[in-house]
N, C-alpha and C positions, 0 to 999 in steps of 0.2 A: 630823630621824630619820637612823636610823646603822644600816649595817648589818653584822652579822656574815659570817666565812668558816668554810667549812668547817670549819677547823679550830677556832675558835674558838670555835665552836656546841660540837665532841664538847669543849674543855677543861672549859664549864658546864657540858653537863651531864652528863658522861662517861658514854657510849653511845655503840656505835660505829658508824660509818654507815652500815652494813647494817639495825641496831636504828632509827638514827634515820628511815631510808628506810618504814618499817615501817610505823610510830605515824606518819605522813606520808600515808601509806593506810589507815590506819585517822580517820586524820582524831583523833588524842588529841593530834596538837603541829602544830604551827606550819608552814605550808606556806611552801616556798623561795620564791623571786623570781629566773626567771632572767636575769641580766646577758649573759650571752652565749653562744659558742656555748662550752662546756665551763666554766663561770662560774653561781655561782650565789649565795644572800646570803639571808637570815634578816634582818629589821629586830628590829631586839636588843629594842626592847624590846616586842612577842611574846612572845622567848627567854624574858624576862625575866617577862612578866602566867607564861609555865607555868609554870616557878620555883614563883612564887607559889602560884601554885594548891597543888601539888603539896605548900607545903610549909602550907597552910592546911588542905589535907584529912590529914598527917600530923598537926597541931597539932585537928584539930574533926571525929574521924574517927565515921562511922554506924552504926549499931547497927545487924545483921544481919537 
């Protein structure tokens, strides 16, 4: 299991920290893990799965 820093997550998903926090609060992004005072991380596999789901949505759009 590998953890990603906030900087590493930002580099992978290309979102600002504020937008990541909004998505988390809405339940639309993997939740951070509090590692200590002022330090958080995300599970790399959860971030990769989230990205893969975005690709799947792009490749298989649903008809509204």
